[in-house]
All heavy atoms as an XYZ file, in Angstrom:
701
protein
N      50.047    108.359    117.359
C      49.653    109.748    117.299
C      50.103    110.403    115.994
O      49.340    111.107    115.359
C      50.253    110.469    118.520
C      49.967    111.928    118.560
S      48.248    112.214    118.962
C      48.231    113.955    119.079
N      51.343    110.142    115.619
C      51.866    110.742    114.393
C      51.161    110.192    113.162
O      50.910    110.925    112.211
C      53.378    110.485    114.294
O      54.009    110.963    115.485
C      53.973    111.192    113.110
N      50.830    108.900    113.170
C      50.121    108.305    112.044
C      48.729    108.909    111.878
O      48.261    109.101    110.755
C      50.004    106.795    112.211
C      51.336    106.089    112.021
O      52.212    106.670    111.345
O      51.492    104.975    112.551
N      48.094    109.207    112.996
C      46.760    109.799    112.923
C      46.835    111.208    112.312
O      46.000    111.577    111.482
C      46.135    109.859    114.317
C      44.688    110.332    114.312
S      43.947    110.324    115.928
C      44.639    111.810    116.608
N      47.829    111.977    112.685
C      48.001    113.318    112.122
C      48.313    113.228    110.633
O      47.775    113.989    109.823
C      49.099    114.086    112.888
C      48.651    114.353    114.318
C      49.433    115.396    112.183
C      49.736    114.923    115.206
N      49.188    112.292    110.265
C      49.546    112.112    108.858
C      48.331    111.729    108.032
O      48.115    112.265    106.938
C      50.641    111.050    108.743
C      51.184    110.881    107.359
C      51.912    111.887    106.750
C      50.965    109.702    106.658
C      52.411    111.734    105.469
C      51.459    109.542    105.388
C      52.191    110.553    104.791
N      47.509    110.816    108.544
C      46.297    110.413    107.830
C      45.312    111.573    107.700
O      44.653    111.732    106.672
C      45.630    109.242    108.549
C      46.427    107.962    108.433
O      47.287    107.867    107.533
O      46.205    107.052    109.272
N      45.216    112.397    108.733
C      44.331    113.556    108.687
C      44.806    114.564    107.646
O      43.999    115.125    106.889
C      44.255    114.228    110.072
O      43.832    113.254    111.033
C      43.291    115.392    110.069
N      46.104    114.782    107.589
C      46.661    115.708    106.605
C      46.444    115.176    105.189
O      46.105    115.942    104.272
C      48.155    115.966    106.889
C      48.824    116.686    105.734
C      48.316    116.755    108.169
N      46.619    113.882    104.971
C      46.378    113.287    103.654
C      44.919    113.429    103.243
O      44.619    113.754    102.086
C      46.800    111.822    103.639
C      48.298    111.540    103.684
C      48.547    110.033    103.719
C      49.008    112.173    102.517
N      43.997    113.198    104.179
C      42.569    113.325    103.877
C      42.214    114.780    103.563
O      41.467    115.046    102.601
C      41.731    112.812    105.046
N      42.761    115.707    104.330
C      42.491    117.130    104.070
C      43.069    117.547    102.718
O      42.446    118.312    101.974
C      43.077    117.991    105.186
N      44.234    117.024    102.379
C      44.835    117.327    101.077
C      43.975    116.809     99.939
O      43.808    117.477     98.919
C      46.235    116.719    100.987
O      47.068    117.258    101.974
N      43.429    115.618    100.095
C      42.568    115.046     99.061
C      41.306    115.880     98.884
O      40.866    116.119     97.747
C      42.217    113.601     99.409
N      40.730    116.354     99.978
C      39.528    117.185     99.895
C      39.843    118.507     99.201
O      39.086    118.972     98.337
C      38.932    117.419    101.305
C      37.861    118.495    101.286
C      38.380    116.117    101.865
N      40.976    119.119     99.551
C      41.352    120.384     98.916
C      41.660    120.198     97.431
O      41.318    121.064     96.607
C      42.553    120.992     99.634
C      42.271    121.529    101.037
C      43.563    121.967    101.712
C      41.278    122.675    100.973
N      42.283    119.086     97.067
C      42.530    118.801     95.647
C      41.223    118.634     94.886
O      41.086    119.124     93.760
C      43.383    117.545     95.492
C      44.885    117.714     95.678
C      45.573    116.350     95.622
C      45.456    118.628     94.628
N      40.264    117.950     95.492
C      38.966    117.772     94.836
C      38.252    119.112     94.671
O      37.662    119.385     93.615
C      38.107    116.800     95.639
N      38.313    119.966     95.689
C      37.670    121.278     95.594
C      38.337    122.131     94.519
O      37.650    122.823     93.746
C      37.732    121.989     96.948
N      39.646    122.071     94.433
C      40.351    122.839     93.405
C      40.037    122.302     92.010
O      39.925    123.081     91.054
C      41.856    122.798     93.666
N      39.888    120.994     91.878
C      39.543    120.409     90.581
C      38.140    120.838     90.144
O      37.902    121.112     88.964
C      39.642    118.886     90.647
N      37.226    120.918     91.090
C      35.878    121.380     90.768
C      35.905    122.843     90.329
O      35.247    123.235     89.356
C      34.932    121.171     91.970
C      34.696    119.671     92.171
C      33.619    121.918     91.796
C      33.983    119.325     93.460
N      36.697    123.669     91.028
C      36.807    125.084     90.652
C      37.437    125.233     89.265
O      36.987    126.054     88.457
C      37.630    125.835     91.694
N      38.466    124.436     88.969
C      39.095    124.498     87.645
C      38.127    124.024     86.567
O      38.071    124.603     85.475
C      40.370    123.663     87.622
N      37.367    122.989     86.854
C      36.377    122.507     85.901
C      35.306    123.548     85.616
O      34.877    123.719     84.469
N      34.902    124.265     86.658
C      33.914    125.331     86.454
C      34.481    126.444     85.581
O      33.790    127.001     84.729
C      33.466    125.887     87.803
N      35.765    126.766     85.763
C      36.370    127.815     84.942
C      36.519    127.360     83.503
O      36.392    128.153     82.576
C      37.724    128.210     85.543
C      38.470    129.263     84.779
C      37.658    130.506     84.497
N      37.176    131.138     85.703
C      36.291    132.128     85.702
N      35.816    132.610     84.575
N      35.867    132.637     86.828
N      36.776    126.072     83.291
C      36.865    125.552     81.923
C      35.510    125.688     81.227
O      35.425    126.080     80.065
C      37.355    124.094     81.920
C      38.831    124.034     82.298
C      37.154    123.450     80.558
C      39.362    122.627     82.520
N      34.442    125.383     81.938
C      33.107    125.436     81.346
C      32.651    126.881     81.127
O      32.140    127.226     80.066
C      32.094    124.680     82.240
C      30.673    124.902     81.772
C      32.424    123.201     82.264
N      32.872    127.751     82.132
C      32.349    129.117     82.071
C      33.179    130.062     81.229
O      32.667    131.035     80.700
C      32.222    129.681     83.479
C      31.108    129.033     84.264
C      30.994    129.602     85.621
N      31.268    131.045     85.607
C      30.790    131.891     86.488
N      30.028    131.450     87.444
N      31.085    133.161     86.427
N      34.461    129.829     81.109
C      35.289    130.722     80.291
C      35.702    131.967     81.035
O      36.247    131.861     82.102
N      35.511    133.137     80.577
C      34.813    133.624     79.400
C      35.665    133.631     78.136
O      35.134    133.718     77.034
C      34.423    135.051     79.779
C      35.480    135.480     80.727
C      35.880    134.227     81.467
N      36.985    133.549     78.267
C      37.813    133.589     77.060
C      38.595    132.284     76.929
O      38.652    131.472     77.846
C      38.784    134.774     77.119
O      39.739    134.569     78.130
N      39.202    132.118     75.759
C      39.989    130.906     75.522
C      41.208    130.864     76.438
O      41.604    129.793     76.897
C      40.418    130.840     74.061
N      41.787    132.017     76.731
C      42.952    132.050     77.617
C      42.585    131.584     79.020
O      43.366    130.856     79.662
C      43.533    133.456     77.659
N      41.406    131.964     79.510
C      40.953    131.494     80.820
C      40.801    129.979     80.829
O      41.149    129.317     81.811
C      39.617    132.137     81.193
C      39.738    133.610     81.494
O      40.805    134.024     81.993
O      38.781    134.349     81.220
N      40.273    129.444     79.755
C      40.090    127.994     79.670
C      41.428    127.264     79.630
O      41.587    126.203     80.234
C      39.251    127.661     78.451
C      37.807    128.064     78.609
C      36.972    127.631     77.413
N      35.568    127.866     77.694
C      34.879    128.887     77.218
N      35.468    129.770     76.444
N      33.609    129.028     77.517
N      42.406    127.827     78.926
C      43.723    127.197     78.839
C      44.415    127.211     80.202
O      45.015    126.221     80.625
C      44.598    127.886     77.767
C      46.040    127.437     77.856
C      44.040    127.608     76.392
N      44.323    128.322     80.906
C      44.929    128.412     82.233
C      44.257    127.430     83.192
O      44.921    126.762     83.987
C      44.856    129.852     82.760
C      45.788    130.728     81.943
C      45.224    129.920     84.235
C      45.648    132.199     82.212
N      42.931    127.314     83.122
C      42.223    126.359     83.973
C      42.596    124.925     83.620
O      42.727    124.072     84.506
C      40.717    126.567     83.850
N      42.799    124.649     82.342
C      43.215    123.311     81.930
C      44.622    123.003     82.432
O      44.901    121.894     82.878
C      43.151    123.190     80.409
C      43.400    121.822     79.817
C      42.324    120.844     80.272
C      43.424    121.898     78.310
N      45.497    123.995     82.400
C      46.836    123.823     82.940
C      46.770    123.582     84.446
O      47.501    122.741     84.989
C      47.692    125.047     82.627
C      49.150    124.840     82.985
O      49.669    123.737     82.743
O      49.765    125.778     83.503
N      45.900    124.302     85.118
C      45.725    124.099     86.554
C      45.208    122.698     86.845
O      45.641    122.044     87.800
C      44.753    125.128     87.116
C      44.524    125.017     88.599
S      43.399    126.298     89.144
C      42.741    125.561     90.613
N      44.309    122.217     86.015
C      43.793    120.864     86.196
C      44.905    119.834     86.022
O      44.950    118.836     86.748
C      42.654    120.613     85.209
C      41.663    119.521     85.530
C      41.006    119.771     86.868
C      40.619    119.427     84.448
N      45.811    120.082     85.075
C      46.955    119.194     84.909
C      47.871    119.209     86.121
O      48.365    118.159     86.561
N      48.097    120.393     86.677
C      48.922    120.484     87.877
C      48.254    119.806     89.069
O      48.928    119.211     89.914
C      49.217    121.946     88.194
C      50.172    122.639     87.231
C      50.283    124.111     87.558
C      51.527    121.982     87.248
N      46.946    119.887     89.125
C      46.227    119.167     90.182
C      46.358    117.661     89.999
O      46.410    116.910     90.970
C      44.759    119.584     90.209
C      44.501    121.002     90.702
C      43.048    121.384     90.479
C      44.890    121.138     92.152
N      46.427    117.210     88.737
C      46.678    115.791     88.480
C      48.053    115.362     88.959
O      48.227    114.268     89.506
N      49.038    116.236     88.777
C      50.387    115.958     89.278
C      50.363    115.870     90.800
O      50.960    114.963     91.401
C      51.377    117.039     88.797
C      52.715    116.900     89.483
C      51.537    116.972     87.292
N      49.671    116.805     91.442
C      49.561    116.786     92.898
C      48.824    115.539     93.386
O      49.204    114.944     94.400
C      48.858    118.042     93.387
N      47.796    115.136     92.656
C      47.059    113.927     93.039
C      47.933    112.686     92.896
O      47.865    111.769     93.737
C      45.799    113.795     92.189
N      48.759    112.639     91.860
C      49.674    111.504     91.708
C      50.705    111.489     92.829
O      51.067    110.427     93.341
C      50.354    111.550     90.341
N      51.187    112.666     93.244
C      52.105    112.741     94.376
C      51.444    112.305     95.664
O      52.052    111.609     96.490
N      50.202    112.693     95.846
C      49.454    112.268     97.023
C      49.229    110.757     97.008
O      49.339    110.097     98.040
C      48.115    113.013     97.080
C      47.292    112.857     98.340
C      48.039    113.457     99.527
C      45.949    113.554     98.180
N      48.945    110.218     95.833
C      48.776    108.760     95.718
C      50.081    108.037     96.027
O      50.071    106.955     96.612
C      48.280    108.402     94.321
N      51.210    108.640     95.653
C      52.510    108.035     95.970
C      52.718    107.998     97.481
O      53.268    107.011     98.011
C      53.630    108.812     95.296
N      52.288    109.044     98.178
C      52.409    109.042     99.638
C      51.503    108.009    100.278
O      51.904    107.296    101.194
C      52.074    110.428    100.190
C      53.150    111.486    100.069
C      52.613    112.833    100.528
C      54.358    111.102    100.882
N      50.264    107.934     99.789
C      49.295    107.009    100.383
C      49.694    105.565    100.133
O      49.682    104.730    101.045
C      47.878    107.290     99.836
C      46.902    106.202    100.240
C      47.395    108.646    100.315
N      50.082    105.252     98.893
C      50.407    103.867     98.536
C      51.824    103.482     98.946
O      52.138    102.305     99.034
C      50.233    103.666     97.041
N      52.677    104.463     99.169
C      54.062    104.165     99.503
C      54.841    103.623     98.317
O      55.831    102.923     98.483
N      54.392    103.960     97.114
C      55.024    103.479     95.897
C      55.561    104.658     95.104
O      54.901    105.690     94.977
C      54.005    102.718     95.052
O      54.549    102.400     93.802
N      56.757    104.487     94.549
C      57.340    105.566     93.753
C      56.876    105.529     92.302
O      57.223    106.423     91.535
C      58.871    105.491     93.796
O      59.292    104.225     93.292
C      59.380    105.673     95.218
N      56.096    104.533     91.919
C      55.615    104.440     90.539
C      54.714    105.623     90.195
O      54.684    106.085     89.052
C      54.864    103.137     90.318
N      53.990    106.140     91.180
C      53.114    107.278     90.933
C      53.909    108.540     90.620
O      53.393    109.464     90.000
C      52.194    107.521     92.122
C      51.124    106.482     92.267
C      51.186    105.539     93.281
C      50.057    106.441     91.390
C      50.207    104.584     93.415
C      49.070    105.497     91.515
C      49.143    104.551     92.530
N      55.150    108.606     91.061
C      55.979    109.766     90.752
C      56.325    109.805     89.275
O      56.440    110.883     88.685
C      57.237    109.758     91.607
C      56.982    109.865     93.119
C      58.294    109.806     93.885
C      56.216    111.121     93.451
N      56.486    108.637     88.649
C      56.690    108.585     87.201
C      55.453    109.084     86.463
O      55.563    109.798     85.459
C      57.027    107.165     86.755
C      58.354    106.670     87.296
O      59.215    107.527     87.601
O      58.525    105.441     87.420
N      54.292    108.722     86.970
C      53.045    109.200     86.382
C      52.961    110.717     86.519
O      52.587    111.422     85.569
C      51.834    108.521     87.057
C      50.528    109.157     86.611
C      51.834    107.027     86.776
N      53.333    111.240     87.679
C      53.291    112.683     87.904
C      54.227    113.412     86.944
O      53.873    114.457     86.395
C      53.667    112.997     89.358
N      55.401    112.852     86.733
C      56.345    113.474     85.814
C      55.802    113.476     84.383
O      55.907    114.475     83.673
C      57.685    112.741     85.866
C      58.796    113.288     84.989
C      59.136    114.711     85.405
C      60.014    112.411     85.069
N      55.202    112.371     83.965
C      54.615    112.296     82.623
C      53.479    113.274     82.437
O      53.386    113.962     81.409
N      52.608    113.377     83.420
C      51.483    114.314     83.335
C      51.990    115.759     83.295
O      51.476    116.591     82.540
C      50.500    114.099     84.513
C      49.478    115.217     84.597
C      49.809    112.760     84.387
N      53.032    116.058     84.068
C      53.582    117.413     84.072
C      54.178    117.768     82.710
O      53.979    118.882     82.214
C      54.643    117.537     85.160
N      54.896    116.842     82.095
C      55.489    117.115     80.788
C      54.428    117.304     79.707
O      54.503    118.223     78.897
C      56.441    115.991     80.395
C      57.748    115.928     81.190
C      58.531    114.678     80.830
C      58.580    117.162     80.940
N      53.439    116.433     79.700
C      52.374    116.548     78.706
C      51.562    117.826     78.935
O      51.197    118.514     77.979
C      51.471    115.299     78.734
C      50.216    115.496     77.903
C      52.240    114.086     78.246
N      51.310    118.165     80.185
C      50.574    119.389     80.487
C      51.322    120.625     80.042
O      50.730    121.570     79.504
N      52.631    120.645     80.224
C      53.430    121.781     79.783
C      53.379    121.922     78.267
O      53.166    123.013     77.739
C      54.875    121.627     80.249
C      55.811    122.625     79.638
C      55.781    123.941     80.051
C      56.696    122.255     78.651
C      56.631    124.880     79.486
C      57.549    123.170     78.071
C      57.521    124.494     78.499
N      53.554    120.814     77.563
C      53.528    120.868     76.103
C      52.151    121.274     75.581
O      52.042    122.023     74.603
C      53.943    119.521     75.520
C      55.407    119.140     75.751
C      55.675    117.731     75.226
C      56.330    120.135     75.098
N      51.097    120.811     76.219
C      49.748    121.184     75.800
C      49.503    122.671     76.021
O      48.899    123.342     75.166
C      48.713    120.368     76.570
N      49.991    123.210     77.121
C      49.824    124.639     77.391
C      50.568    125.481     76.364
O      50.047    126.488     75.869
C      50.312    124.977     78.808
O      49.568    124.186     79.739
C      50.120    126.438     79.125
N      51.773    125.070     76.010
C      52.540    125.796     74.995
C      51.827    125.732     73.646
O      51.738    126.729     72.920
C      53.975    125.237     74.899
C      54.706    125.782     73.687
C      54.747    125.558     76.166
N      51.293    124.561     73.307
C      50.575    124.422     72.033
C      49.320    125.287     72.007
O      49.026    125.955     70.999
C      50.220    122.960     71.796
N      48.558    125.294     73.093
C      47.354    126.128     73.150
C      47.707    127.609     73.090
O      47.000    128.393     72.460
C      46.543    125.844     74.415
C      45.656    124.642     74.309
C      45.638    123.689     75.311
C      44.823    124.462     73.221
C      44.823    122.576     75.225
C      43.996    123.366     73.128
C      43.998    122.415     74.135
N      48.789    128.003     73.747
C      49.200    129.405     73.707
C      49.572    129.813     72.280
O      49.232    130.921     71.836
C      50.369    129.643     74.652
N      50.260    128.937     71.570
C      50.581    129.228     70.169
C      49.338    129.316     69.309
O      49.242    130.178     68.425
N      48.376    128.462     69.571
C      47.118    128.503     68.819
C      46.360    129.796     69.083
O      45.822    130.424     68.167
C      46.252    127.298     69.183
C      44.879    127.341     68.572
C      44.704    127.134     67.210
C      43.766    127.611     69.345
C      43.443    127.187     66.635
C      42.508    127.666     68.791
C      42.354    127.455     67.437
O      41.112    127.513     66.883
N      46.333    130.220     70.351
C      45.629    131.464     70.686
C      46.344    132.660     70.053
O      45.700    133.584     69.555
C      45.525    131.617     72.213
C      44.535    130.587     72.760
C      45.084    133.015     72.603
C      44.490    130.527     74.265
N      47.669    132.632     70.043
C      48.426    133.752     69.482
C      48.224    133.870     67.974
O      48.092    134.970     67.444
C      49.908    133.601     69.794
N      48.202    132.729     67.266
C      48.022    132.760     65.810
C      46.573    132.909     65.420
O      46.251    133.497     64.396
C      48.576    131.474     65.185
C      50.064    131.453     65.053
C      50.506    130.288     64.202
N      49.876    129.036     64.588
C      50.393    128.168     65.456
N      51.526    128.427     66.035
N      49.764    127.062     65.738
N      45.677    132.303     66.168
C      44.260    132.370     65.861
C      43.754    131.234     64.999
O      42.587    130.918     65.016
N      44.634    130.618     64.215
C      44.229    129.506     63.351
C      45.352    128.483     63.292
O      46.491    128.757     63.646
C      43.938    129.972     61.915
O      45.119    130.555     61.376
C      42.801    130.966     61.874
N      44.996    127.325     62.794
C      45.985    126.300     62.490
C      46.263    126.394     60.999
O      45.330    126.434     60.199
C      45.462    124.900     62.862
C      45.209    124.837     64.367
C      46.449    123.830     62.433
C      44.557    123.548     64.813
N      47.532    126.452     60.592
C      47.827    126.591     59.165
C      47.214    125.449     58.348
O      47.317    124.284     58.721
C      49.348    126.543     59.093
C      49.823    126.852     60.473
C      48.743    126.418     61.397
N      46.553    125.782     57.256
C      45.907    124.776     56.405
C      46.960    123.985     55.647
O      47.961    124.521     55.186
C      44.968    125.455     55.426
N      46.725    122.687     55.535
C      47.604    121.827     54.752
C      48.904    121.487     55.441
O      49.806    120.948     54.818
N      49.028    121.775     56.700
C      50.262    121.453     57.415
C      50.231    119.977     57.788
O      49.367    119.530     58.520
C      50.399    122.305     58.672
C      51.675    122.074     59.396
N      52.897    122.428     58.871
C      51.924    121.517     60.599
C      53.848    122.100     59.730
N      53.265    121.546     60.780
N      51.191    119.221     57.258
C      51.196    117.786     57.507
C      52.228    117.385     58.542
O      52.395    116.215     58.831
C      51.476    117.039     56.196
O      52.764    117.391     55.709
N      52.958    118.329     59.073
C      53.950    118.007     60.074
C      55.322    117.698     59.486
O      56.244    117.399     60.193
N      55.445    117.753     58.164
C      56.731    117.524     57.513
C      57.255    118.840     56.957
O      56.536    119.833     56.897
C      56.608    116.496     56.373
O      55.676    117.008     55.398
C      56.094    115.164     56.894
N      58.480    118.821     56.542
C      59.064    120.038     55.965
C      58.330    120.413     54.685
O      58.046    119.578     53.829
C      60.538    119.814     55.672
N      57.980    121.678     54.596
C      57.228    122.150     53.430
C      58.150    122.268     52.224
O      59.297    122.695     52.333
C      56.584    123.501     53.752
N      57.628    121.872     51.071
C      58.382    122.004     49.827
C      58.187    123.409     49.285
O      57.094    123.958     49.358
C      57.916    120.977     48.809
C      58.166    119.544     49.237
C      57.664    118.557     48.178
O      57.390    118.995     47.041
O      57.546    117.395     48.511
N      59.226    124.003     48.729
C      59.050    125.350     48.175
C      58.123    125.320     46.963
O      58.145    124.383     46.160
C      60.467    125.754     47.783
C      61.259    124.488     47.728
C      60.572    123.498     48.613
N      57.273    126.329     46.892
C      56.337    126.413     45.777
C      57.041    127.030     44.566
O      57.882    127.904     44.718
C      55.131    127.258     46.173
C      54.310    126.586     47.233
C      53.039    127.349     47.510
O      52.574    128.094     46.619
O      52.494    127.192     48.607
N      56.709    126.580     43.337
C      57.354    127.111     42.130
C      56.963    128.519     41.821
O      56.034    129.081     42.180
C      56.904    126.170     41.011
C      55.797    125.342     41.554
C      55.818    125.501     43.034
C-alpha cells in the first residue's frame, strides 16, 4: 500500500515538473523583457535540480544528488552573470579576462 502511494506521488511530481518546465519555456520564448527571460531560465535550472532529486528518489542512487548540486551552482552563477549583463547593458569591449594593463 505504501509503495503504491509513493509511486503515485513520484508520478504526480514528474507531471508537475514537466508542466512547470513547459511554462518556464513559454516565458523564455515570450519574454517580454530580458529580466523575465533570465528569471524563467533560473526557474528552468531549479526545475532541473528538482528533476535530478526526483531521479535520485526513483533510482535510489545518490549520484543524482551530485548532478543536482552541480546544476544548482552553475544556475546560480549564470543568473548572477545575466543580472550583471542586464545592469550594465553591454559587455566591455576588449576584455580578455586578464588584468588590464594601465594605458599610457
